[in-house]
TORGU-904277 format. One record per residue (C-alpha): residue number from 0; residue in three letters; chain; x, z, y. Coordinates in steps of 0.05 Angstrom, whole numbers, plus 5000, padded with zeros to 4 digits. Layout:
// residues N
<rec n="NUM" res="Ala" chain="A" c1="X" c3="Z" c2="Y"/>
...
***
This chain:
// residues 147
<rec n="0" res="Met" chain="A" c1="7888" c3="6317" c2="9199"/>
<rec n="1" res="Gly" chain="A" c1="7879" c3="6346" c2="9124"/>
<rec n="2" res="Val" chain="A" c1="7905" c3="6309" c2="9066"/>
<rec n="3" res="Val" chain="A" c1="7833" c3="6285" c2="9044"/>
<rec n="4" res="Ala" chain="A" c1="7817" c3="6256" c2="9116"/>
<rec n="5" res="Arg" chain="A" c1="7888" c3="6223" c2="9119"/>
<rec n="6" res="Ala" chain="A" c1="7881" c3="6192" c2="9048"/>
<rec n="7" res="Arg" chain="A" c1="7812" c3="6167" c2="9070"/>
<rec n="8" res="Thr" chain="A" c1="7837" c3="6141" c2="9136"/>
<rec n="9" res="Val" chain="A" c1="7897" c3="6101" c2="9104"/>
<rec n="10" res="Ala" chain="A" c1="7851" c3="6076" c2="9052"/>
<rec n="11" res="Gly" chain="A" c1="7800" c3="6051" c2="9100"/>
<rec n="12" res="Val" chain="A" c1="7855" c3="6014" c2="9140"/>
<rec n="13" res="Val" chain="A" c1="7885" c3="5983" c2="9071"/>
<rec n="14" res="Gly" chain="A" c1="7813" c3="5966" c2="9053"/>
<rec n="15" res="Val" chain="A" c1="7800" c3="5928" c2="9116"/>
<rec n="16" res="Gly" chain="A" c1="7870" c3="5892" c2="9111"/>
<rec n="17" res="Thr" chain="A" c1="7854" c3="5874" c2="9039"/>
<rec n="18" res="Val" chain="A" c1="7789" c3="5841" c2="9060"/>
<rec n="19" res="Val" chain="A" c1="7824" c3="5804" c2="9115"/>
<rec n="20" res="Ala" chain="A" c1="7881" c3="5783" c2="9066"/>
<rec n="21" res="Gly" chain="A" c1="7828" c3="5763" c2="9011"/>
<rec n="22" res="Leu" chain="A" c1="7786" c3="5720" c2="9061"/>
<rec n="23" res="Gly" chain="A" c1="7853" c3="5691" c2="9097"/>
<rec n="24" res="Val" chain="A" c1="7880" c3="5672" c2="9024"/>
<rec n="25" res="Arg" chain="A" c1="7820" c3="5631" c2="9014"/>
<rec n="26" res="Val" chain="A" c1="7829" c3="5597" c2="9082"/>
<rec n="27" res="Val" chain="A" c1="7904" c3="5585" c2="9083"/>
<rec n="28" res="Ala" chain="A" c1="7924" c3="5575" c2="9013"/>
<rec n="29" res="Glu" chain="A" c1="7899" c3="5522" c2="8963"/>
<rec n="30" res="Gly" chain="A" c1="7890" c3="5517" c2="8885"/>
<rec n="31" res="Asp" chain="A" c1="7914" c3="5571" c2="8840"/>
<rec n="32" res="Leu" chain="A" c1="7946" c3="5613" c2="8895"/>
<rec n="33" res="Ala" chain="A" c1="7881" c3="5618" c2="8933"/>
<rec n="34" res="Lys" chain="A" c1="7838" c3="5632" c2="8870"/>
<rec n="35" res="Tyr" chain="A" c1="7885" c3="5681" c2="8835"/>
<rec n="36" res="Gly" chain="A" c1="7908" c3="5714" c2="8898"/>
<rec n="37" res="Gly" chain="A" c1="7839" c3="5728" c2="8915"/>
<rec n="38" res="Val" chain="A" c1="7823" c3="5756" c2="8844"/>
<rec n="39" res="Ala" chain="A" c1="7884" c3="5807" c2="8851"/>
<rec n="40" res="Leu" chain="A" c1="7864" c3="5826" c2="8920"/>
<rec n="41" res="Tyr" chain="A" c1="7793" c3="5838" c2="8894"/>
<rec n="42" res="Ala" chain="A" c1="7824" c3="5890" c2="8843"/>
<rec n="43" res="Val" chain="A" c1="7864" c3="5920" c2="8901"/>
<rec n="44" res="Leu" chain="A" c1="7800" c3="5929" c2="8943"/>
<rec n="45" res="Val" chain="A" c1="7763" c3="5959" c2="8885"/>
<rec n="46" res="Tyr" chain="A" c1="7825" c3="6009" c2="8879"/>
<rec n="47" res="Val" chain="A" c1="7819" c3="6022" c2="8952"/>
<rec n="48" res="Leu" chain="A" c1="7747" c3="6039" c2="8943"/>
<rec n="49" res="Val" chain="A" c1="7761" c3="6088" c2="8887"/>
<rec n="50" res="Val" chain="A" c1="7811" c3="6123" c2="8931"/>
<rec n="51" res="Leu" chain="A" c1="7760" c3="6126" c2="8987"/>
<rec n="52" res="Ala" chain="A" c1="7712" c3="6160" c2="8938"/>
<rec n="53" res="Ala" chain="A" c1="7760" c3="6209" c2="8908"/>
<rec n="54" res="Pro" chain="A" c1="7823" c3="6216" c2="8951"/>
<rec n="55" res="Arg" chain="A" c1="7859" c3="6261" c2="8907"/>
<rec n="56" res="Val" chain="A" c1="7856" c3="6214" c2="8851"/>
<rec n="57" res="Arg" chain="A" c1="7923" c3="6199" c2="8816"/>
<rec n="58" res="Pro" chain="A" c1="7946" c3="6128" c2="8825"/>
<rec n="59" res="Val" chain="A" c1="7945" c3="6111" c2="8750"/>
<rec n="60" res="Val" chain="A" c1="7871" c3="6134" c2="8744"/>
<rec n="61" res="Ala" chain="A" c1="7852" c3="6094" c2="8804"/>
<rec n="62" res="Gly" chain="A" c1="7889" c3="6034" c2="8775"/>
<rec n="63" res="Ala" chain="A" c1="7852" c3="6043" c2="8709"/>
<rec n="64" res="Val" chain="A" c1="7788" c3="6051" c2="8741"/>
<rec n="65" res="Ala" chain="A" c1="7798" c3="5989" c2="8787"/>
<rec n="66" res="Phe" chain="A" c1="7817" c3="5945" c2="8731"/>
<rec n="67" res="Ala" chain="A" c1="7759" c3="5972" c2="8685"/>
<rec n="68" res="Phe" chain="A" c1="7708" c3="5959" c2="8740"/>
<rec n="69" res="Ser" chain="A" c1="7737" c3="5890" c2="8756"/>
<rec n="70" res="Cys" chain="A" c1="7738" c3="5869" c2="8683"/>
<rec n="71" res="Ala" chain="A" c1="7668" c3="5894" c2="8675"/>
<rec n="72" res="Val" chain="A" c1="7643" c3="5850" c2="8736"/>
<rec n="73" res="Glu" chain="A" c1="7680" c3="5789" c2="8702"/>
<rec n="74" res="Leu" chain="A" c1="7651" c3="5798" c2="8635"/>
<rec n="75" res="Leu" chain="A" c1="7579" c3="5808" c2="8667"/>
<rec n="76" res="Gln" chain="A" c1="7587" c3="5734" c2="8688"/>
<rec n="77" res="Leu" chain="A" c1="7586" c3="5717" c2="8613"/>
<rec n="78" res="Ser" chain="A" c1="7513" c3="5741" c2="8614"/>
<rec n="79" res="Gly" chain="A" c1="7492" c3="5690" c2="8668"/>
<rec n="80" res="Val" chain="A" c1="7461" c3="5749" c2="8708"/>
<rec n="81" res="Thr" chain="A" c1="7506" c3="5735" c2="8768"/>
<rec n="82" res="Ala" chain="A" c1="7494" c3="5659" c2="8772"/>
<rec n="83" res="Gly" chain="A" c1="7429" c3="5655" c2="8805"/>
<rec n="84" res="Pro" chain="A" c1="7442" c3="5706" c2="8860"/>
<rec n="85" res="Ala" chain="A" c1="7514" c3="5678" c2="8871"/>
<rec n="86" res="Glu" chain="A" c1="7481" c3="5610" c2="8886"/>
<rec n="87" res="Arg" chain="A" c1="7437" c3="5642" c2="8936"/>
<rec n="88" res="Ser" chain="A" c1="7486" c3="5689" c2="8975"/>
<rec n="89" res="Val" chain="A" c1="7556" c3="5681" c2="8993"/>
<rec n="90" res="Ile" chain="A" c1="7566" c3="5755" c2="8993"/>
<rec n="91" res="Val" chain="A" c1="7542" c3="5762" c2="8922"/>
<rec n="92" res="Arg" chain="A" c1="7588" c3="5705" c2="8902"/>
<rec n="93" res="Leu" chain="A" c1="7645" c3="5740" c2="8934"/>
<rec n="94" res="Val" chain="A" c1="7627" c3="5809" c2="8900"/>
<rec n="95" res="Leu" chain="A" c1="7601" c3="5788" c2="8834"/>
<rec n="96" res="Gly" chain="A" c1="7627" c3="5718" c2="8825"/>
<rec n="97" res="Ser" chain="A" c1="7587" c3="5667" c2="8785"/>
<rec n="98" res="Thr" chain="A" c1="7627" c3="5641" c2="8726"/>
<rec n="99" res="Phe" chain="A" c1="7673" c3="5675" c2="8674"/>
<rec n="100" res="Asn" chain="A" c1="7743" c3="5657" c2="8679"/>
<rec n="101" res="Ala" chain="A" c1="7789" c3="5691" c2="8629"/>
<rec n="102" res="Pro" chain="A" c1="7854" c3="5687" c2="8666"/>
<rec n="103" res="Asp" chain="A" c1="7822" c3="5728" c2="8724"/>
<rec n="104" res="Leu" chain="A" c1="7828" c3="5786" c2="8676"/>
<rec n="105" res="Leu" chain="A" c1="7904" c3="5784" c2="8680"/>
<rec n="106" res="Trp" chain="A" c1="7903" c3="5775" c2="8752"/>
<rec n="107" res="Tyr" chain="A" c1="7857" c3="5838" c2="8759"/>
<rec n="108" res="Ala" chain="A" c1="7908" c3="5878" c2="8719"/>
<rec n="109" res="Val" chain="A" c1="7964" c3="5847" c2="8771"/>
<rec n="110" res="Gly" chain="A" c1="7925" c3="5871" c2="8831"/>
<rec n="111" res="Ala" chain="A" c1="7907" c3="5941" c2="8801"/>
<rec n="112" res="Ala" chain="A" c1="7982" c3="5952" c2="8781"/>
<rec n="113" res="Leu" chain="A" c1="8009" c3="5931" c2="8852"/>
<rec n="114" res="Ala" chain="A" c1="7959" c3="5976" c2="8884"/>
<rec n="115" res="Ala" chain="A" c1="7979" c3="6036" c2="8837"/>
<rec n="116" res="Ser" chain="A" c1="8053" c3="6020" c2="8851"/>
<rec n="117" res="Ala" chain="A" c1="8042" c3="6022" c2="8927"/>
<rec n="118" res="His" chain="A" c1="7997" c3="6084" c2="8923"/>
<rec n="119" res="Thr" chain="A" c1="8056" c3="6120" c2="8880"/>
<rec n="120" res="Trp" chain="A" c1="8108" c3="6098" c2="8928"/>
<rec n="121" res="Ala" chain="A" c1="8069" c3="6122" c2="8988"/>
<rec n="122" res="Val" chain="A" c1="8054" c3="6192" c2="8954"/>
<rec n="123" res="Gly" chain="A" c1="8129" c3="6197" c2="8935"/>
<rec n="124" res="Arg" chain="A" c1="8151" c3="6184" c2="9009"/>
<rec n="125" res="Arg" chain="A" c1="8101" c3="6235" c2="9035"/>
<rec n="126" res="Ala" chain="A" c1="8126" c3="6284" c2="8986"/>
<rec n="127" res="Ala" chain="A" c1="8200" c3="6269" c2="9002"/>
<rec n="128" res="Arg" chain="A" c1="8184" c3="6279" c2="9077"/>
<rec n="129" res="Glu" chain="A" c1="8148" c3="6345" c2="9067"/>
<rec n="130" res="His" chain="A" c1="8203" c3="6372" c2="9017"/>
<rec n="131" res="Arg" chain="A" c1="8224" c3="6438" c2="9032"/>
<rec n="132" res="Pro" chain="A" c1="8287" c3="6469" c2="9002"/>
<rec n="133" res="Gly" chain="A" c1="8272" c3="6510" c2="8941"/>
<rec n="134" res="Val" chain="A" c1="8206" c3="6478" c2="8926"/>
<rec n="135" res="Pro" chain="A" c1="8203" c3="6427" c2="8871"/>
<rec n="136" res="Arg" chain="A" c1="8175" c3="6364" c2="8900"/>
<rec n="137" res="Ala" chain="A" c1="8122" c3="6362" c2="8847"/>
<rec n="138" res="Ala" chain="A" c1="8093" c3="6422" c2="8880"/>
<rec n="139" res="Val" chain="A" c1="8085" c3="6398" c2="8951"/>
<rec n="140" res="Gly" chain="A" c1="8016" c3="6408" c2="8974"/>
<rec n="141" res="Gly" chain="A" c1="7998" c3="6450" c2="8913"/>
<rec n="142" res="Arg" chain="A" c1="7986" c3="6391" c2="8864"/>
<rec n="143" res="Trp" chain="A" c1="8025" c3="6357" c2="8813"/>
<rec n="144" res="Arg" chain="A" c1="8052" c3="6294" c2="8842"/>
<rec n="145" res="Gly" chain="A" c1="8090" c3="6264" c2="8787"/>
<rec n="146" res="Pro" chain="A" c1="8166" c3="6264" c2="8778"/>
***
């Protein structure tokens, strides 16, 4: 399996796990843990979708895109555009939300940062496994992988 196919497969599995965790936290937990855990997992899911779309994306770029997109959706709620559709559809409410909540912006940053950190760690482990004597770790796979 090639690098792109492997990245997409892993991202797909992580995406499914993220959706299950996001729905599960809403069922199992209560209060702020349920709300903000779900918000952070929303950013993680957006991160995963970025990796699915661009498997070779650097973790910091994917994190920035996930955070920016999540914030854009949250800020869209200020316009009231999402309120009507969110009342009529649970799916729309889960994807776009219905009301602006400023603390969500912080939790989007937490989710995107955790996803980027996990991705960086996984890429580093893969590079270490594939490391060959005399080849700089950054050159594994012919791409810059960071320090």
